[in-house]
Every structure is written in structure tokens, then in C-alpha cells.
C-alpha positions in Angstrom: -3.2 2.0 -44.4 -5.6 0.1 -42.2 -8.2 1.7 -40.0 -6.2 0.7 -36.8 -3.2 2.7 -38.1 -5.4 5.8 -38.7 -6.9 5.4 -35.2 -3.4 5.1 -33.6 -2.1 8.2 -35.5 -5.3 10.2 -34.6 -4.9 9.2 -30.9 -1.2 10.1 -30.9 -2.0 13.5 -32.4 -4.8 14.1 -29.9 -2.4 13.2 -27.1 0.2 15.7 -28.3 -2.5 18.4 -28.6 -3.7 17.9 -25.0 -0.1 17.8 -23.8 0.5 21.2 -25.5 -2.8 22.6 -23.9 -1.6 21.4 -20.5 1.8 23.0 -21.0 0.1 26.3 -22.1 -2.1 26.1 -19.0 1.0 25.8 -16.8 2.6 28.7 -18.5 -0.4 30.9 -18.0 -0.6 29.9 -14.3 -3.0 31.5 -11.9 -6.7 30.7 -11.8 -6.7 29.3 -15.3 -4.2 26.7 -14.4 -5.9 25.8 -11.2 -9.2 25.3 -13.1 -7.8 23.3 -16.1 -4.6 21.6 -15.2 -6.2 18.4 -13.7 -8.6 18.2 -16.6 -5.8 18.3 -19.1 -3.8 15.7 -17.2 -6.7 13.2 -17.0 -7.4 13.7 -20.7 -3.8 13.1 -21.6 -3.7 9.9 -19.4 -6.9 8.6 -21.0 -5.5 9.3 -24.5 -2.3 7.6 -23.7 -4.2 4.5 -22.4 -6.2 4.5 -25.6 -3.0 4.6 -27.7 -1.5 1.6 -25.7 -4.8 -0.3 -26.2 -4.8 0.4 -29.9 -1.1 -0.6 -30.2 -1.8 -3.9 -28.4 -4.8 -4.5 -30.7 -2.7 -3.8 -33.8 0.0 -6.2 -32.6 -2.6 -8.9 -31.9 -4.2 -8.4 -35.3 -0.9 -8.6 -37.1 0.0 -11.9 -35.4 -3.5 -13.4 -35.9 
């Protein structure tokens, strides 16, 4: 397994973890959700962007 595969898997796992934290935040509601919901959303979006970049990099490396 190459390093890019490990990075992709790690980023995917991190994305799922942040998604779960965001869902837990919504379930709790109240002040906790108001304080943390946007932070979790931006972290998830950034991780998803990282995964897409890593996937494109892997595709380019395979075809190089």
C-alpha cells in the first residue's frame, strides 16, 4: 500500500469522525450545537476537499 493510499484512508476516516461529531452536536442541540455546529461543518468540508485533492493526486500518479 502506497503512502497516498494511507493518506486517503486516513482522511476518509477523519471525515466520518467529524461528520459523526456534527451529528452528535445536532442531537444534543441547545447552546452546544450553536457553539460547535459551524466548526464541525467547516472541518468536514475541509476534510472532504482534502480527500478529493488526494484522489486526484493518486489518479495523476497512476497515469504518470
